[in-house]
C-alpha positions in Angstrom: -47.2 -36.0 -26.4 -45.9 -35.2 -22.6 -42.4 -36.9 -24.1 -42.9 -34.2 -26.9 -43.2 -31.1 -24.4 -39.9 -32.9 -22.0 -37.7 -33.1 -25.0 -39.2 -29.4 -25.9 -38.4 -28.3 -22.3 -34.9 -29.7 -21.9 -33.9 -27.8 -25.1 -34.9 -24.8 -24.2 -33.4 -24.9 -20.9 -29.8 -25.9 -22.7 -30.2 -23.2 -25.2 -31.5 -20.7 -22.2 -28.0 -21.7 -20.1 -25.7 -21.2 -23.0 -27.1 -17.8 -23.8 -26.7 -16.8 -20.1 -23.0 -18.5 -19.6 -21.6 -18.6 -22.9 -18.9 -20.7 -21.6 -20.8 -23.7 -20.4 -20.9 -25.5 -23.2 -16.8 -25.3 -23.6 -15.6 -25.8 -19.8 -14.9 -28.8 -17.8 -15.2 -32.2 -18.7 -17.4 -33.3 -15.9 -19.6 -30.2 -14.8 -20.6 -32.5 -11.4 -17.4 -32.2 -10.1 -17.0 -29.1 -7.8 -13.4 -30.4 -6.1 -10.3 -32.3 -6.3 -11.7 -34.3 -3.8 -9.8 -35.0 -0.4 -6.3 -33.3 0.2 -4.0 -33.9 3.1 -2.7 -30.0 3.3 -4.5 -28.2 6.2 -4.5 -25.3 3.6 -4.1 -25.5 -0.4 -5.2 -23.5 -3.3 -4.9 -23.9 -6.7 -4.6 -20.7 -8.9 -4.7 -19.6 -12.6 -1.6 -18.7 -13.1 -2.5 -16.1 -16.2 -5.5 -14.1 -14.2 -4.2 -14.7 -10.8 -7.8 -16.1 -9.8 -8.1 -18.8 -7.0 -9.7 -22.0 -9.0 -9.9 -23.9 -5.8 -8.8 -23.3 -2.2 -8.7 -24.9 1.1 -8.9 -23.0 4.0 -6.8 -20.6 1.6 -6.7 -17.6 3.9 -6.1 -19.4 6.9 -2.5 -17.9 8.3 0.0 -20.8 8.9 3.6 -21.4 9.1 5.4 -21.5 5.5 8.7 -23.2 6.5 11.1 -23.1 3.3 8.6 -21.9 0.6 9.7 -18.6 2.3 13.1 -18.7 0.1 11.0 -18.0 -3.1 10.4 -14.4 -1.7 14.4 -14.4 -0.8 15.5 -15.4 -3.8 13.6 -13.1 -6.3 14.4 -10.2 -3.9 18.0 -10.8 -4.4 17.5 -11.7 -8.0 16.0 -8.1 -8.4 18.0 -5.9 -6.1 21.4 -7.2 -5.8 24.0 -8.5 -8.3 25.0 -11.9 -8.8 28.2 -11.1 -9.4 29.1 -9.8 -5.9 30.5 -11.5 -2.7 29.0 -11.4 0.4 30.5 -12.6 3.8 29.1 -15.2 6.6 28.7 -13.7 9.7 29.1 -15.3 13.1 25.1 -15.2 13.0 24.9 -16.9 9.6 27.4 -19.7 10.2 25.2 -20.7 13.7 22.0 -21.5 11.2 20.7 -24.7 11.9 20.6 -27.8 9.6 19.9 -27.7 6.9 23.0 -25.5 6.2 25.3 -25.2 3.8 28.0 -25.6 6.7 29.5 -22.1 5.8 32.1 -20.7 8.8 32.4 -17.1 9.8 34.3 -14.7 7.5 33.9 -17.1 4.2 33.2 -15.1 1.4 30.7 -16.5 -1.5 29.4 -15.0 -4.9 26.0 -14.3 -4.7 25.1 -16.5 -7.7 26.5 -19.4 -6.1 24.8 -18.8 -3.1 21.2 -18.5 -4.9 21.5 -22.4 -5.8 22.4 -23.4 -2.8 19.2 -21.8 -1.4 17.0 -23.0 -3.7 18.3 -26.3 -4.9 19.1 -27.5 -1.0 17.5 -25.2 0.9 20.4 -24.2 3.1 19.4 -21.8 6.2 23.1 -20.5 6.6 22.9 -19.4 2.5 19.3 -17.6 3.3 20.9 -15.4 6.1 24.4 -14.5 4.5 22.4 -13.3 1.3 19.7 -11.3 3.3 22.9 -9.8 5.5 24.7 -9.0 2.1 21.2 -6.9 0.9 19.5 -6.0 3.5 22.7 -5.6 5.8 20.6 -7.0 8.8 18.2 -10.0 9.0 15.5 -7.6 10.3 16.4 -5.0 7.4 15.7 -7.7 4.7 12.6 -8.9 6.5 11.4 -5.4 5.6 12.1 -5.5 2.3 10.3 -9.0 1.9 7.0 -7.4 3.6 7.1 -4.7 1.4 7.4 -6.9 -1.8 4.8 -8.7 -0.2 2.4 -5.7 -0.1 3.2 -4.6 -3.8 2.4 -8.5 -5.0 -1.0 -8.1 -3.1 -0.5 -10.6 0.0 -3.1 -9.8 2.2 -1.7 -11.7 5.4 1.5 -12.4 5.5 4.1 -11.5 7.4 8.2 -12.5 7.1 10.7 -12.7 10.0 13.4 -14.9 8.9 14.7 -15.0 4.7 14.8 -18.9 5.4 11.4 -19.5 6.9 12.4 -20.9 10.3 9.7 -20.5 12.9 10.0 -17.1 14.2 7.7 -14.5 16.4 8.0 -10.8 17.0 6.2 -8.1 18.4 5.5 -5.0 16.2 3.5 -2.2 17.7 2.7 -4.0 20.7 1.3 -7.0 18.8 2.6 -10.3 18.8 3.2 -11.5 15.2 4.4 -15.0 13.8 6.5 -15.7 10.7 3.5 -16.7 8.2 1.5 -16.7 4.9 -1.9 -18.1 3.5 -1.9 -20.6 0.8 -3.4 -18.2 -1.6 -0.7 -15.5 -0.5 2.1 -17.9 -1.5 0.6 -18.9 -5.3 0.6 -14.9 -5.3 4.4 -14.9 -4.6 5.0 -18.0 -6.5 3.0 -16.4 -9.6 4.8 -13.2 -8.9 8.2 -14.9 -9.3 7.7 -17.1 -12.6 5.2 -14.8 -14.6 5.6 -11.2 -13.3 9.0 -10.2 -12.0 11.6 -8.7 -14.0 14.1 -11.6 -13.3 11.4 -14.3 -13.9 13.8 -15.8 -16.4 16.5 -16.3 -13.8 14.2 -17.4 -11.2 13.3 -20.2 -13.3 16.7 -21.1 -14.3 17.8 -21.5 -10.8 14.9 -23.2 -9.6 15.1 -26.1 -12.4 18.5 -26.8 -12.3 18.8 -30.0 -11.4 22.7 -30.0 -10.0 25.2 -27.2 -9.2 28.4 -27.0 -7.8 30.8 -24.4 -6.5 33.5 -23.2 -4.6 34.0 -20.2 -2.0 35.9 -17.0 -3.4 39.4 -18.2 -2.4 38.6 -21.8 -3.7 39.6 -23.3 -0.5 36.3 -25.6 -0.4 34.0 -26.9 -3.3 30.0 -27.8 -2.8 27.8 -29.7 -4.5 23.9 -29.3 -4.9 21.2 -31.3 -5.9 17.3 -30.1 -6.3 15.1 -31.6 -4.2 12.1 -30.8 -5.9 10.3 -33.8 -7.1 7.9 -32.3 -8.7 10.2 -31.4 -12.1 10.2 -34.7 -12.8 6.6 -35.8 -12.2 4.2 -34.3 -14.5 4.9 -32.5 -18.1 5.4 -29.2 -18.4 6.4 -28.6 -14.6 8.0 -25.3 -14.0 9.3 -24.6 -10.5 8.8 -25.2 -7.1 10.0 -25.2 -3.5 9.5 -27.4 -0.8 9.5 -26.7 3.1 9.4 -28.3 6.5 9.3 -27.4 10.2 8.2 -28.8 13.2 5.2 -25.7 13.2 4.6 -25.5 9.8 4.6 -29.3 8.5 5.6 -30.4 4.9 5.0 -27.0 2.6 5.4 -26.6 -1.0 4.4 -24.7 -3.8 4.9 -25.2 -7.5 3.9 -24.3 -11.0 2.7 -25.9 -14.3 2.4 -25.0 -18.1 0.3 -27.5 -20.0 -2.1 -27.3 -22.9 -1.8 -23.5 -22.9 -2.6 -23.3 -19.2 -0.4 -22.2 -16.4 -1.4 -23.9 -13.2 0.2 -23.1 -9.3 -0.5 -24.9 -6.5 0.4 -23.8 -3.0 0.0 -26.4 0.4 0.4 -25.6 4.0 0.4 -28.3 6.7 0.9 -30.9 4.5 1.4 -33.7 6.9 4.1 -34.0 9.4 6.7 -36.8 9.7 6.3 -39.7 8.4 4.4 -38.4 5.9 7.0 -36.8 3.4 5.4 -38.1 0.2 1.7 -36.3 0.9 2.6 -32.6 -0.8 3.5 -34.8 -3.7 0.0 -36.5 -4.1 -1.7 -33.3 -3.3 0.0 -31.3 -5.8 -0.5 -33.7 -8.5 -3.9 -34.3 -7.9 -5.1 -30.4 -7.9 -2.7 -30.0 -11.3 -4.6 -32.6 -12.7 -8.0 -31.5 -11.6 -7.2 -28.1 -13.1 -6.0 -29.5 -16.4 -9.1 -31.8 -16.6 -11.8 -29.7 -15.3 -10.7 -26.0 -16.7 -10.3 -24.8 -20.3 -9.1 -21.2 -21.3 -11.4 -18.6 -22.6 -11.3 -15.1 -23.6 -14.2 -12.6 -21.9 -14.6 -11.0 -25.3 -17.1 -14.5 -26.2 -19.1 -13.6 -23.5 -22.7 -12.0 -24.9 -23.1 -8.5 -24.4 -26.0 -6.9 -22.9 -28.4 -4.5 -24.3 -27.1 -1.5 -25.1 -29.1 1.6 -26.1 -27.9 3.3 -29.5 -28.5 6.8 -28.5 -28.9 9.0 -25.5 -31.1 11.8 -25.2 -29.3 15.1 -24.1 -31.3 17.5 -22.1 -31.4 21.2 -23.4 -29.3 19.9 -26.1 -29.1 21.3 -29.7 -30.6 18.9 -32.2 -30.9 19.4 -36.1 -34.6 21.1 -35.7 -36.3 23.0 -33.5 -38.1 21.3 -30.9 -36.7 17.9 -31.6 -35.0 15.6 -28.8 -31.0 16.3 -29.1 -29.4 12.6 -29.0 -25.8 11.6 -29.2 -24.7 8.3 -30.5 -23.4 5.1 -27.8 -19.9 4.0 -28.9 -18.3 1.3 -27.0 -14.3 1.8 -26.6 -12.9 -1.5 -26.6 -10.2 -2.6 -24.0 -7.6 -4.9 -23.8 -9.0 -8.6 -23.5 -8.7 -10.9 -20.5 -8.4 -14.8 -20.8 -9.4 -16.8 -17.6 -9.5 -20.8 -16.7 -13.1 -21.4 -16.3 -14.7 -24.1 -15.1 -18.3 -25.6 -16.0 -20.1 -24.4 -13.0 -18.2 -20.7 -13.7 -21.0 -18.3 -14.0 -20.2 -15.5 -16.8 -22.2 -12.5 -17.4 -21.8 -9.0 -18.4 -23.6 -6.2 -17.0 -24.0 -2.6 -18.6 -24.1 0.4 -16.4 -24.8 3.8 -17.8 -26.9 7.1 -17.6 -30.0 7.9 -19.4 -29.9 11.0 -20.0 -27.3 13.5 -20.6 -27.0 17.5 -19.9 -25.7 19.8 -22.4 -23.2 20.6 -23.4 -21.7 16.7 -23.9 -18.2 16.4 -25.5 -17.1 13.4 -27.9 -15.8 10.6 -26.1 -17.4 11.6 -22.6 -18.3 9.0 -20.8 -21.8 7.4 -20.5 -21.2 4.0 -18.5 -19.3 1.4 -18.9 -19.6 -2.5 -19.5 -18.3 -5.1 -16.8 -17.6 -8.7 -17.7 -18.1 -10.9 -14.3 -17.0 -14.3 -13.4 -19.0 -15.6 -10.2 -20.2 -11.7 -9.5 -16.1 -10.5 -9.7 -15.4 -7.9 -12.2 -12.4 -9.0 -14.3 -12.5 -6.8 -17.5 -14.1 -3.4 -18.0 -15.0 -1.7 -21.2 -15.9 2.3 -21.2 -19.2 3.1 -23.5 -19.0 7.2 -24.7 -20.7 9.9 -26.2 -19.9 9.5 -30.0 -20.3 12.8 -30.9 -20.5 16.5 -29.3 -23.3 18.0 -28.4 -23.8 22.2 -27.7 -26.0 23.5 -25.0 -29.1 25.6 -26.9 -28.3 29.3 -26.3 -30.1 32.5 -28.0 -27.9 32.4 -31.1 -29.0 28.9 -31.8 -32.7 29.7 -31.5 -32.2 32.7 -33.6 -30.8 30.7 -36.2 -33.3 28.3 -36.2 -35.9 30.7 -36.1 -34.8 32.4 -39.1 -34.8 28.9 -40.8 -38.2 28.1 -39.9 -39.4 32.1 -41.4 -37.1 31.3 -44.5 -39.1 27.9 -45.1 -42.1 29.8 -44.7 -43.1 28.0 -41.1 -44.6 29.9 -38.5 
């Protein structure tokens, strides 16, 4: 008897869990795994590229130096606001940049498109400055554009000073600011570059190119560039990425992968110092494999809807019959569906918030409330609930009409 009771209780709990969270039965293969284990990086993020939701974070919002991962912002700004066929001239300041550099000399000119490959494949610091001065007229002018774009993307704690990621600091309105970002912000920037920017295809083409050769505009020198993003050959579906290193930042990396209908983005800051150059690749693979194994794609429209009233009473509203309570039907207005990568421990629920009554007059389509689709308490989708009909306010002519109708029917 006791054994039978236990079985019934277990079935009840299972069914109840599925009703509360309809994704629970679909999600990751191992519900007990809550994180990808130990990481070398001081700050790390695994992001759902489609939605921008952070699936896993380690010190995700802690500001840190970002080294040459900076160059993804430099690249996308040049693609969006510049012209690849333009020429750019090397200044004395650009020529003074430390290694890793192209070795351009003052006065040399290059096509912008060629410098973008130099920037992203070999991570040349002088090419970054040449491009920055081409578009922004100065490094500080270009940094202002970088910071403006970061705000547009939704970065909450990022500050650009250099176009190449060399460690730097400056005073802004009495505050000393360092060149920095966070793992979460860096993930947002990569997401923008590969999925949201109008120049995303050009960005992907450059960052996925294995090698590239070019000359200065006069054809006096020839340069060869090789892609140093080892992640491109590490995992099936690797999309893009950028490495970085400075003495303050340590090894950094941000990369993206598309596999099985999932787009995953990893951002790592402070992922080891010499001689631990390969830590970033281990962390990247670890996070990507964790995301592929433990998260699956679901539409929020799959969630069980909350209880919604069929009608709402209308105070002082005209009804079909004198003395009857006026009501309006409640109608859902479907909104664009949202798809998210969800894991076994993600809690999905829907909440209805609406008015219990309305005051006449009521217009057809007037908002009564909304349905919120939440994941772990954060709202990702909303649907409006509106009045299905119009209801006029009770007035003298309506009362007279209802009275006459009753009299004609022999009522009192």
